[in-house]
mmCIF file of the N, C-alpha and C atoms, coordinates in Angstrom:
data_MODEL
# 
_entry.id   MODEL 
# 
loop_
_atom_site.group_PDB 
_atom_site.id 
_atom_site.type_symbol 
_atom_site.label_atom_id 
_atom_site.label_alt_id 
_atom_site.label_comp_id 
_atom_site.label_asym_id 
_atom_site.label_entity_id 
_atom_site.label_seq_id 
_atom_site.pdbx_PDB_ins_code 
_atom_site.Cartn_x 
_atom_site.Cartn_y 
_atom_site.Cartn_z 
_atom_site.occupancy 
_atom_site.B_iso_or_equiv 
_atom_site.pdbx_formal_charge 
_atom_site.auth_seq_id 
_atom_site.auth_comp_id 
_atom_site.auth_asym_id 
_atom_site.auth_atom_id 
_atom_site.pdbx_PDB_model_num 
ATOM 1   N N  . UNK A 1 1  ? 1.306   -0.706 -0.115  1.00 0.00 ? 1  UNK A N  1 
ATOM 2   C CA . UNK A 1 1  ? -0.209  -0.193 0.101   1.00 0.00 ? 1  UNK A CA 1 
ATOM 3   C C  . UNK A 1 1  ? 0.775   1.275  0.019   1.00 0.00 ? 1  UNK A C  1 
ATOM 4   N N  . UNK A 1 2  ? 0.291   2.187  -0.562  1.00 0.00 ? 2  UNK A N  1 
ATOM 5   C CA . UNK A 1 2  ? 1.535   3.473  -0.913  1.00 0.00 ? 2  UNK A CA 1 
ATOM 6   C C  . UNK A 1 2  ? 0.491   4.996  -0.042  1.00 0.00 ? 2  UNK A C  1 
ATOM 7   N N  . UNK A 1 3  ? 0.678   5.652  0.207   1.00 0.00 ? 3  UNK A N  1 
ATOM 8   C CA . UNK A 1 3  ? -0.235  6.427  1.752   1.00 0.00 ? 3  UNK A CA 1 
ATOM 9   C C  . UNK A 1 3  ? -0.375  7.262  0.401   1.00 0.00 ? 3  UNK A C  1 
ATOM 10  N N  . UNK A 1 4  ? -1.326  8.222  0.361   1.00 0.00 ? 4  UNK A N  1 
ATOM 11  C CA . UNK A 1 4  ? -1.232  9.532  -1.079  1.00 0.00 ? 4  UNK A CA 1 
ATOM 12  C C  . UNK A 1 4  ? -1.446  11.064 -0.154  1.00 0.00 ? 4  UNK A C  1 
ATOM 13  N N  . UNK A 1 5  ? -2.591  11.142 0.321   1.00 0.00 ? 5  UNK A N  1 
ATOM 14  C CA . UNK A 1 5  ? -3.005  12.364 0.929   1.00 0.00 ? 5  UNK A CA 1 
ATOM 15  C C  . UNK A 1 5  ? -3.887  12.508 1.505   1.00 0.00 ? 5  UNK A C  1 
ATOM 16  N N  . UNK A 1 6  ? -4.887  13.907 2.264   1.00 0.00 ? 6  UNK A N  1 
ATOM 17  C CA . UNK A 1 6  ? -5.549  13.596 2.716   1.00 0.00 ? 6  UNK A CA 1 
ATOM 18  C C  . UNK A 1 6  ? -6.361  15.521 2.130   1.00 0.00 ? 6  UNK A C  1 
ATOM 19  N N  . UNK A 1 7  ? -8.044  15.259 2.397   1.00 0.00 ? 7  UNK A N  1 
ATOM 20  C CA . UNK A 1 7  ? -8.516  16.307 2.244   1.00 0.00 ? 7  UNK A CA 1 
ATOM 21  C C  . UNK A 1 7  ? -9.848  16.852 2.358   1.00 0.00 ? 7  UNK A C  1 
ATOM 22  N N  . UNK A 1 8  ? -10.041 17.470 2.786   1.00 0.00 ? 8  UNK A N  1 
ATOM 23  C CA . UNK A 1 8  ? -11.735 17.896 4.066   1.00 0.00 ? 8  UNK A CA 1 
ATOM 24  C C  . UNK A 1 8  ? -12.863 18.148 2.843   1.00 0.00 ? 8  UNK A C  1 
ATOM 25  N N  . UNK A 1 9  ? -13.732 16.945 3.187   1.00 0.00 ? 9  UNK A N  1 
ATOM 26  C CA . UNK A 1 9  ? -14.677 17.380 2.118   1.00 0.00 ? 9  UNK A CA 1 
ATOM 27  C C  . UNK A 1 9  ? -15.439 18.602 1.974   1.00 0.00 ? 9  UNK A C  1 
ATOM 28  N N  . UNK A 1 10 ? -15.634 19.426 0.402   1.00 0.00 ? 10 UNK A N  1 
ATOM 29  C CA . UNK A 1 10 ? -16.015 19.722 0.306   1.00 0.00 ? 10 UNK A CA 1 
ATOM 30  C C  . UNK A 1 10 ? -14.751 21.108 -0.693  1.00 0.00 ? 10 UNK A C  1 
ATOM 31  N N  . UNK A 1 11 ? -13.903 20.378 -0.029  1.00 0.00 ? 11 UNK A N  1 
ATOM 32  C CA . UNK A 1 11 ? -12.920 20.995 -1.290  1.00 0.00 ? 11 UNK A CA 1 
ATOM 33  C C  . UNK A 1 11 ? -12.585 20.061 -2.263  1.00 0.00 ? 11 UNK A C  1 
ATOM 34  N N  . UNK A 1 12 ? -11.477 20.693 -3.384  1.00 0.00 ? 12 UNK A N  1 
ATOM 35  C CA . UNK A 1 12 ? -10.772 20.425 -4.708  1.00 0.00 ? 12 UNK A CA 1 
ATOM 36  C C  . UNK A 1 12 ? -10.162 19.680 -3.929  1.00 0.00 ? 12 UNK A C  1 
ATOM 37  N N  . UNK A 1 13 ? -10.340 18.414 -4.400  1.00 0.00 ? 13 UNK A N  1 
ATOM 38  C CA . UNK A 1 13 ? -9.392  16.892 -4.345  1.00 0.00 ? 13 UNK A CA 1 
ATOM 39  C C  . UNK A 1 13 ? -8.257  17.716 -5.231  1.00 0.00 ? 13 UNK A C  1 
ATOM 40  N N  . UNK A 1 14 ? -6.814  16.804 -4.238  1.00 0.00 ? 14 UNK A N  1 
ATOM 41  C CA . UNK A 1 14 ? -5.462  17.353 -4.450  1.00 0.00 ? 14 UNK A CA 1 
ATOM 42  C C  . UNK A 1 14 ? -4.866  16.636 -6.224  1.00 0.00 ? 14 UNK A C  1 
ATOM 43  N N  . UNK A 1 15 ? -4.474  17.485 -7.013  1.00 0.00 ? 15 UNK A N  1 
ATOM 44  C CA . UNK A 1 15 ? -3.799  16.852 -8.123  1.00 0.00 ? 15 UNK A CA 1 
ATOM 45  C C  . UNK A 1 15 ? -3.339  15.266 -7.871  1.00 0.00 ? 15 UNK A C  1 
ATOM 46  N N  . UNK A 1 16 ? -3.071  15.225 -7.510  1.00 0.00 ? 16 UNK A N  1 
ATOM 47  C CA . UNK A 1 16 ? -2.880  13.926 -7.176  1.00 0.00 ? 16 UNK A CA 1 
ATOM 48  C C  . UNK A 1 16 ? -3.925  12.625 -7.213  1.00 0.00 ? 16 UNK A C  1 
ATOM 49  N N  . UNK A 1 17 ? -4.917  12.539 -6.915  1.00 0.00 ? 17 UNK A N  1 
ATOM 50  C CA . UNK A 1 17 ? -5.835  12.093 -6.947  1.00 0.00 ? 17 UNK A CA 1 
ATOM 51  C C  . UNK A 1 17 ? -6.787  11.925 -8.527  1.00 0.00 ? 17 UNK A C  1 
ATOM 52  N N  . UNK A 1 18 ? -6.946  10.957 -8.673  1.00 0.00 ? 18 UNK A N  1 
ATOM 53  C CA . UNK A 1 18 ? -6.559  10.593 -10.491 1.00 0.00 ? 18 UNK A CA 1 
ATOM 54  C C  . UNK A 1 18 ? -8.638  11.361 -10.499 1.00 0.00 ? 18 UNK A C  1 
ATOM 55  N N  . UNK A 1 19 ? -8.017  12.099 -11.365 1.00 0.00 ? 19 UNK A N  1 
ATOM 56  C CA . UNK A 1 19 ? -9.664  13.000 -12.429 1.00 0.00 ? 19 UNK A CA 1 
ATOM 57  C C  . UNK A 1 19 ? -10.934 11.780 -12.825 1.00 0.00 ? 19 UNK A C  1 
ATOM 58  N N  . UNK A 1 20 ? -10.702 10.662 -13.065 1.00 0.00 ? 20 UNK A N  1 
ATOM 59  C CA . UNK A 1 20 ? -11.391 9.708  -12.684 1.00 0.00 ? 20 UNK A CA 1 
ATOM 60  C C  . UNK A 1 20 ? -12.379 9.148  -11.574 1.00 0.00 ? 20 UNK A C  1 
ATOM 61  N N  . UNK A 1 21 ? -12.113 9.525  -10.365 1.00 0.00 ? 21 UNK A N  1 
ATOM 62  C CA . UNK A 1 21 ? -12.533 9.934  -9.381  1.00 0.00 ? 21 UNK A CA 1 
ATOM 63  C C  . UNK A 1 21 ? -13.243 10.883 -8.795  1.00 0.00 ? 21 UNK A C  1 
ATOM 64  N N  . UNK A 1 22 ? -13.228 11.812 -9.367  1.00 0.00 ? 22 UNK A N  1 
ATOM 65  C CA . UNK A 1 22 ? -13.794 13.042 -8.813  1.00 0.00 ? 22 UNK A CA 1 
ATOM 66  C C  . UNK A 1 22 ? -15.275 12.933 -9.093  1.00 0.00 ? 22 UNK A C  1 
ATOM 67  N N  . UNK A 1 23 ? -15.847 12.329 -9.754  1.00 0.00 ? 23 UNK A N  1 
ATOM 68  C CA . UNK A 1 23 ? -17.502 12.681 -9.667  1.00 0.00 ? 23 UNK A CA 1 
ATOM 69  C C  . UNK A 1 23 ? -18.365 11.778 -8.889  1.00 0.00 ? 23 UNK A C  1 
ATOM 70  N N  . UNK A 1 24 ? -17.434 10.211 -9.195  1.00 0.00 ? 24 UNK A N  1 
ATOM 71  C CA . UNK A 1 24 ? -17.718 9.717  -7.369  1.00 0.00 ? 24 UNK A CA 1 
ATOM 72  C C  . UNK A 1 24 ? -17.440 9.970  -6.313  1.00 0.00 ? 24 UNK A C  1 
ATOM 73  N N  . UNK A 1 25 ? -16.576 10.777 -5.836  1.00 0.00 ? 25 UNK A N  1 
ATOM 74  C CA . UNK A 1 25 ? -16.623 11.938 -4.334  1.00 0.00 ? 25 UNK A CA 1 
ATOM 75  C C  . UNK A 1 25 ? -17.548 13.068 -4.563  1.00 0.00 ? 25 UNK A C  1 
ATOM 76  N N  . UNK A 1 26 ? -17.607 13.958 -5.477  1.00 0.00 ? 26 UNK A N  1 
ATOM 77  C CA . UNK A 1 26 ? -18.899 14.462 -6.105  1.00 0.00 ? 26 UNK A CA 1 
ATOM 78  C C  . UNK A 1 26 ? -20.124 14.007 -5.316  1.00 0.00 ? 26 UNK A C  1 
ATOM 79  N N  . UNK A 1 27 ? -20.384 12.744 -5.730  1.00 0.00 ? 27 UNK A N  1 
ATOM 80  C CA . UNK A 1 27 ? -21.784 12.169 -5.314  1.00 0.00 ? 27 UNK A CA 1 
ATOM 81  C C  . UNK A 1 27 ? -22.108 11.698 -3.831  1.00 0.00 ? 27 UNK A C  1 
ATOM 82  N N  . UNK A 1 28 ? -21.149 11.118 -3.701  1.00 0.00 ? 28 UNK A N  1 
ATOM 83  C CA . UNK A 1 28 ? -20.629 10.178 -2.036  1.00 0.00 ? 28 UNK A CA 1 
ATOM 84  C C  . UNK A 1 28 ? -21.092 12.411 -1.217  1.00 0.00 ? 28 UNK A C  1 
ATOM 85  N N  . UNK A 1 29 ? -20.251 13.852 -2.299  1.00 0.00 ? 29 UNK A N  1 
ATOM 86  C CA . UNK A 1 29 ? -20.237 14.378 -0.270  1.00 0.00 ? 29 UNK A CA 1 
ATOM 87  C C  . UNK A 1 29 ? -21.366 14.819 -0.577  1.00 0.00 ? 29 UNK A C  1 
ATOM 88  N N  . UNK A 1 30 ? -22.329 14.955 -2.120  1.00 0.00 ? 30 UNK A N  1 
ATOM 89  C CA . UNK A 1 30 ? -23.581 15.173 -2.114  1.00 0.00 ? 30 UNK A CA 1 
ATOM 90  C C  . UNK A 1 30 ? -24.808 14.470 -0.699  1.00 0.00 ? 30 UNK A C  1 
ATOM 91  N N  . UNK A 1 31 ? -24.537 13.731 -0.494  1.00 0.00 ? 31 UNK A N  1 
ATOM 92  C CA . UNK A 1 31 ? -24.927 13.067 0.638   1.00 0.00 ? 31 UNK A CA 1 
ATOM 93  C C  . UNK A 1 31 ? -24.987 14.020 1.666   1.00 0.00 ? 31 UNK A C  1 
ATOM 94  N N  . UNK A 1 32 ? -24.550 15.144 1.832   1.00 0.00 ? 32 UNK A N  1 
ATOM 95  C CA . UNK A 1 32 ? -24.678 15.605 2.881   1.00 0.00 ? 32 UNK A CA 1 
ATOM 96  C C  . UNK A 1 32 ? -23.393 15.060 3.961   1.00 0.00 ? 32 UNK A C  1 
ATOM 97  N N  . UNK A 1 33 ? -22.660 14.167 3.670   1.00 0.00 ? 33 UNK A N  1 
ATOM 98  C CA . UNK A 1 33 ? -21.186 13.466 4.844   1.00 0.00 ? 33 UNK A CA 1 
ATOM 99  C C  . UNK A 1 33 ? -19.948 14.725 4.664   1.00 0.00 ? 33 UNK A C  1 
ATOM 100 N N  . UNK A 1 34 ? -19.641 14.366 6.045   1.00 0.00 ? 34 UNK A N  1 
ATOM 101 C CA . UNK A 1 34 ? -18.818 15.426 6.158   1.00 0.00 ? 34 UNK A CA 1 
ATOM 102 C C  . UNK A 1 34 ? -17.654 14.429 6.788   1.00 0.00 ? 34 UNK A C  1 
ATOM 103 N N  . UNK A 1 35 ? -16.308 15.330 6.764   1.00 0.00 ? 35 UNK A N  1 
ATOM 104 C CA . UNK A 1 35 ? -14.813 14.412 7.026   1.00 0.00 ? 35 UNK A CA 1 
ATOM 105 C C  . UNK A 1 35 ? -13.277 14.243 5.967   1.00 0.00 ? 35 UNK A C  1 
ATOM 106 N N  . UNK A 1 36 ? -12.736 13.751 5.758   1.00 0.00 ? 36 UNK A N  1 
ATOM 107 C CA . UNK A 1 36 ? -12.075 13.778 5.647   1.00 0.00 ? 36 UNK A CA 1 
ATOM 108 C C  . UNK A 1 36 ? -11.375 12.705 4.118   1.00 0.00 ? 36 UNK A C  1 
ATOM 109 N N  . UNK A 1 37 ? -11.148 13.413 3.781   1.00 0.00 ? 37 UNK A N  1 
ATOM 110 C CA . UNK A 1 37 ? -10.863 12.256 2.481   1.00 0.00 ? 37 UNK A CA 1 
ATOM 111 C C  . UNK A 1 37 ? -9.641  11.612 3.054   1.00 0.00 ? 37 UNK A C  1 
ATOM 112 N N  . UNK A 1 38 ? -8.970  10.266 2.505   1.00 0.00 ? 38 UNK A N  1 
ATOM 113 C CA . UNK A 1 38 ? -7.074  10.023 2.456   1.00 0.00 ? 38 UNK A CA 1 
ATOM 114 C C  . UNK A 1 38 ? -7.553  9.337  1.247   1.00 0.00 ? 38 UNK A C  1 
ATOM 115 N N  . UNK A 1 39 ? -6.688  9.616  0.389   1.00 0.00 ? 39 UNK A N  1 
ATOM 116 C CA . UNK A 1 39 ? -6.610  8.542  -0.998  1.00 0.00 ? 39 UNK A CA 1 
ATOM 117 C C  . UNK A 1 39 ? -4.943  7.821  -0.386  1.00 0.00 ? 39 UNK A C  1 
ATOM 118 N N  . UNK A 1 40 ? -4.993  6.453  -0.887  1.00 0.00 ? 40 UNK A N  1 
ATOM 119 C CA . UNK A 1 40 ? -4.085  5.677  -1.086  1.00 0.00 ? 40 UNK A CA 1 
ATOM 120 C C  . UNK A 1 40 ? -3.909  4.891  -2.003  1.00 0.00 ? 40 UNK A C  1 
ATOM 121 N N  . UNK A 1 41 ? -2.865  4.013  -2.053  1.00 0.00 ? 41 UNK A N  1 
ATOM 122 C CA . UNK A 1 41 ? -3.152  3.336  -3.418  1.00 0.00 ? 41 UNK A CA 1 
ATOM 123 C C  . UNK A 1 41 ? -2.770  1.483  -3.230  1.00 0.00 ? 41 UNK A C  1 
ATOM 124 N N  . UNK A 1 42 ? -3.921  0.782  -3.621  1.00 0.00 ? 42 UNK A N  1 
ATOM 125 C CA . UNK A 1 42 ? -3.283  -0.527 -3.132  1.00 0.00 ? 42 UNK A CA 1 
ATOM 126 C C  . UNK A 1 42 ? -3.693  -1.140 -4.903  1.00 0.00 ? 42 UNK A C  1 
ATOM 127 N N  . UNK A 1 43 ? -2.277  -1.672 -4.756  1.00 0.00 ? 43 UNK A N  1 
ATOM 128 C CA . UNK A 1 43 ? -1.876  -2.907 -6.178  1.00 0.00 ? 43 UNK A CA 1 
ATOM 129 C C  . UNK A 1 43 ? -1.933  -1.702 -7.099  1.00 0.00 ? 43 UNK A C  1 
ATOM 130 N N  . UNK A 1 44 ? -1.950  -0.443 -6.860  1.00 0.00 ? 44 UNK A N  1 
ATOM 131 C CA . UNK A 1 44 ? -1.336  0.841  -8.536  1.00 0.00 ? 44 UNK A CA 1 
ATOM 132 C C  . UNK A 1 44 ? -3.101  0.818  -8.489  1.00 0.00 ? 44 UNK A C  1 
ATOM 133 N N  . UNK A 1 45 ? -3.879  0.374  -7.627  1.00 0.00 ? 45 UNK A N  1 
ATOM 134 C CA . UNK A 1 45 ? -4.871  1.396  -7.877  1.00 0.00 ? 45 UNK A CA 1 
ATOM 135 C C  . UNK A 1 45 ? -5.658  1.949  -6.861  1.00 0.00 ? 45 UNK A C  1 
ATOM 136 N N  . UNK A 1 46 ? -6.025  3.625  -6.966  1.00 0.00 ? 46 UNK A N  1 
ATOM 137 C CA . UNK A 1 46 ? -6.486  4.492  -5.954  1.00 0.00 ? 46 UNK A CA 1 
ATOM 138 C C  . UNK A 1 46 ? -7.504  3.784  -5.902  1.00 0.00 ? 46 UNK A C  1 
ATOM 139 N N  . UNK A 1 47 ? -7.350  4.209  -4.222  1.00 0.00 ? 47 UNK A N  1 
ATOM 140 C CA . UNK A 1 47 ? -8.939  4.580  -3.309  1.00 0.00 ? 47 UNK A CA 1 
ATOM 141 C C  . UNK A 1 47 ? -8.547  5.443  -2.295  1.00 0.00 ? 47 UNK A C  1 
ATOM 142 N N  . UNK A 1 48 ? -9.669  6.587  -2.551  1.00 0.00 ? 48 UNK A N  1 
ATOM 143 C CA . UNK A 1 48 ? -10.087 7.856  -1.776  1.00 0.00 ? 48 UNK A CA 1 
ATOM 144 C C  . UNK A 1 48 ? -10.740 7.086  -0.474  1.00 0.00 ? 48 UNK A C  1 
ATOM 145 N N  . UNK A 1 49 ? -10.495 6.990  0.560   1.00 0.00 ? 49 UNK A N  1 
ATOM 146 C CA . UNK A 1 49 ? -11.312 6.369  1.592   1.00 0.00 ? 49 UNK A CA 1 
ATOM 147 C C  . UNK A 1 49 ? -12.221 7.726  2.978   1.00 0.00 ? 49 UNK A C  1 
ATOM 148 N N  . UNK A 1 50 ? -13.443 7.875  3.260   1.00 0.00 ? 50 UNK A N  1 
ATOM 149 C CA . UNK A 1 50 ? -13.909 9.016  3.816   1.00 0.00 ? 50 UNK A CA 1 
ATOM 150 C C  . UNK A 1 50 ? -13.712 8.778  4.736   1.00 0.00 ? 50 UNK A C  1 
ATOM 151 N N  . UNK A 1 51 ? -14.249 9.516  5.652   1.00 0.00 ? 51 UNK A N  1 
ATOM 152 C CA . UNK A 1 51 ? -13.549 9.218  6.878   1.00 0.00 ? 51 UNK A CA 1 
ATOM 153 C C  . UNK A 1 51 ? -15.550 8.890  8.375   1.00 0.00 ? 51 UNK A C  1 
ATOM 154 N N  . UNK A 1 52 ? -15.823 9.239  7.368   1.00 0.00 ? 52 UNK A N  1 
ATOM 155 C CA . UNK A 1 52 ? -17.563 9.328  7.421   1.00 0.00 ? 52 UNK A CA 1 
ATOM 156 C C  . UNK A 1 52 ? -17.890 7.526  7.087   1.00 0.00 ? 52 UNK A C  1 
ATOM 157 N N  . UNK A 1 53 ? -17.307 6.969  6.549   1.00 0.00 ? 53 UNK A N  1 
ATOM 158 C CA . UNK A 1 53 ? -17.720 5.466  6.146   1.00 0.00 ? 53 UNK A CA 1 
ATOM 159 C C  . UNK A 1 53 ? -17.510 5.049  4.619   1.00 0.00 ? 53 UNK A C  1 
ATOM 160 N N  . UNK A 1 54 ? -16.802 6.505  3.843   1.00 0.00 ? 54 UNK A N  1 
ATOM 161 C CA . UNK A 1 54 ? -17.282 5.724  2.065   1.00 0.00 ? 54 UNK A CA 1 
ATOM 162 C C  . UNK A 1 54 ? -16.200 5.876  1.746   1.00 0.00 ? 54 UNK A C  1 
ATOM 163 N N  . UNK A 1 55 ? -16.317 4.742  0.704   1.00 0.00 ? 55 UNK A N  1 
ATOM 164 C CA . UNK A 1 55 ? -14.453 4.625  -0.649  1.00 0.00 ? 55 UNK A CA 1 
ATOM 165 C C  . UNK A 1 55 ? -15.565 4.459  -2.019  1.00 0.00 ? 55 UNK A C  1 
ATOM 166 N N  . UNK A 1 56 ? -14.431 5.489  -2.568  1.00 0.00 ? 56 UNK A N  1 
ATOM 167 C CA . UNK A 1 56 ? -14.157 5.634  -3.895  1.00 0.00 ? 56 UNK A CA 1 
ATOM 168 C C  . UNK A 1 56 ? -13.419 5.140  -4.508  1.00 0.00 ? 56 UNK A C  1 
ATOM 169 N N  . UNK A 1 57 ? -12.895 3.846  -5.274  1.00 0.00 ? 57 UNK A N  1 
ATOM 170 C CA . UNK A 1 57 ? -11.712 3.186  -5.905  1.00 0.00 ? 57 UNK A CA 1 
ATOM 171 C C  . UNK A 1 57 ? -12.405 2.564  -7.070  1.00 0.00 ? 57 UNK A C  1 
ATOM 172 N N  . UNK A 1 58 ? -10.623 2.797  -8.073  1.00 0.00 ? 58 UNK A N  1 
ATOM 173 C CA . UNK A 1 58 ? -11.267 2.137  -9.099  1.00 0.00 ? 58 UNK A CA 1 
ATOM 174 C C  . UNK A 1 58 ? -10.504 0.423  -9.241  1.00 0.00 ? 58 UNK A C  1 
ATOM 175 N N  . UNK A 1 59 ? -11.345 0.027  -9.454  1.00 0.00 ? 59 UNK A N  1 
ATOM 176 C CA . UNK A 1 59 ? -11.325 -1.955 -9.890  1.00 0.00 ? 59 UNK A CA 1 
ATOM 177 C C  . UNK A 1 59 ? -10.343 -2.037 -10.741 1.00 0.00 ? 59 UNK A C  1 
ATOM 178 N N  . UNK A 1 60 ? -10.384 -3.065 -10.545 1.00 0.00 ? 60 UNK A N  1 
ATOM 179 C CA . UNK A 1 60 ? -9.202  -3.638 -11.762 1.00 0.00 ? 60 UNK A CA 1 
ATOM 180 C C  . UNK A 1 60 ? -9.810  -3.959 -12.902 1.00 0.00 ? 60 UNK A C  1 
ATOM 181 N N  . UNK A 1 61 ? -10.696 -3.690 -13.474 1.00 0.00 ? 61 UNK A N  1 
ATOM 182 C CA . UNK A 1 61 ? -11.457 -3.333 -14.508 1.00 0.00 ? 61 UNK A CA 1 
ATOM 183 C C  . UNK A 1 61 ? -11.416 -1.886 -15.341 1.00 0.00 ? 61 UNK A C  1 
ATOM 184 N N  . UNK A 1 62 ? -10.962 -1.002 -14.010 1.00 0.00 ? 62 UNK A N  1 
ATOM 185 C CA . UNK A 1 62 ? -11.115 0.442  -14.693 1.00 0.00 ? 62 UNK A CA 1 
ATOM 186 C C  . UNK A 1 62 ? -12.729 0.793  -14.449 1.00 0.00 ? 62 UNK A C  1 
ATOM 187 N N  . UNK A 1 63 ? -13.560 0.039  -13.441 1.00 0.00 ? 63 UNK A N  1 
ATOM 188 C CA . UNK A 1 63 ? -14.735 0.844  -13.032 1.00 0.00 ? 63 UNK A CA 1 
ATOM 189 C C  . UNK A 1 63 ? -14.560 1.437  -11.855 1.00 0.00 ? 63 UNK A C  1 
ATOM 190 N N  . UNK A 1 64 ? -15.265 2.769  -11.918 1.00 0.00 ? 64 UNK A N  1 
ATOM 191 C CA . UNK A 1 64 ? -15.020 3.952  -10.645 1.00 0.00 ? 64 UNK A CA 1 
ATOM 192 C C  . UNK A 1 64 ? -16.296 3.278  -9.685  1.00 0.00 ? 64 UNK A C  1 
ATOM 193 N N  . UNK A 1 65 ? -15.832 2.734  -8.651  1.00 0.00 ? 65 UNK A N  1 
ATOM 194 C CA . UNK A 1 65 ? -17.560 2.114  -7.344  1.00 0.00 ? 65 UNK A CA 1 
ATOM 195 C C  . UNK A 1 65 ? -17.253 3.282  -6.456  1.00 0.00 ? 65 UNK A C  1 
ATOM 196 N N  . UNK A 1 66 ? -18.235 3.529  -5.993  1.00 0.00 ? 66 UNK A N  1 
ATOM 197 C CA . UNK A 1 66 ? -18.740 4.419  -4.751  1.00 0.00 ? 66 UNK A CA 1 
ATOM 198 C C  . UNK A 1 66 ? -19.076 3.563  -3.944  1.00 0.00 ? 66 UNK A C  1 
ATOM 199 N N  . UNK A 1 67 ? -19.078 2.743  -2.435  1.00 0.00 ? 67 UNK A N  1 
ATOM 200 C CA . UNK A 1 67 ? -19.628 2.336  -1.347  1.00 0.00 ? 67 UNK A CA 1 
ATOM 201 C C  . UNK A 1 67 ? -19.526 2.627  0.176   1.00 0.00 ? 67 UNK A C  1 
ATOM 202 N N  . UNK A 1 68 ? -20.241 2.437  0.840   1.00 0.00 ? 68 UNK A N  1 
ATOM 203 C CA . UNK A 1 68 ? -20.249 2.133  2.147   1.00 0.00 ? 68 UNK A CA 1 
ATOM 204 C C  . UNK A 1 68 ? -18.835 1.183  2.629   1.00 0.00 ? 68 UNK A C  1 
ATOM 205 N N  . UNK A 1 69 ? -18.129 1.600  3.648   1.00 0.00 ? 69 UNK A N  1 
ATOM 206 C CA . UNK A 1 69 ? -16.877 0.720  3.591   1.00 0.00 ? 69 UNK A CA 1 
ATOM 207 C C  . UNK A 1 69 ? -17.329 -0.723 4.304   1.00 0.00 ? 69 UNK A C  1 
ATOM 208 N N  . UNK A 1 70 ? -17.106 -2.236 3.776   1.00 0.00 ? 70 UNK A N  1 
ATOM 209 C CA . UNK A 1 70 ? -17.069 -3.055 4.101   1.00 0.00 ? 70 UNK A CA 1 
ATOM 210 C C  . UNK A 1 70 ? -16.120 -3.892 5.161   1.00 0.00 ? 70 UNK A C  1 
ATOM 211 N N  . UNK A 1 71 ? -16.877 -4.493 6.560   1.00 0.00 ? 71 UNK A N  1 
ATOM 212 C CA . UNK A 1 71 ? -15.897 -4.454 7.807   1.00 0.00 ? 71 UNK A CA 1 
ATOM 213 C C  . UNK A 1 71 ? -15.543 -6.319 7.265   1.00 0.00 ? 71 UNK A C  1 
# 
């Protein structure tokens, strides 16, 4: 896992966040959730995790997925 960066909800994602994730991040934030996002990389793919319990990731097939955390 490669650590990335953090930013607050409502702020523009840093340039290190892949553009493919931006629309899904905006959709999650539209639910009224607040907190901070953390960008990490797992097996070369980005994962943006919102500490309010959501993640936005790029699957191995290139699909962007937004979902609540799975324990």
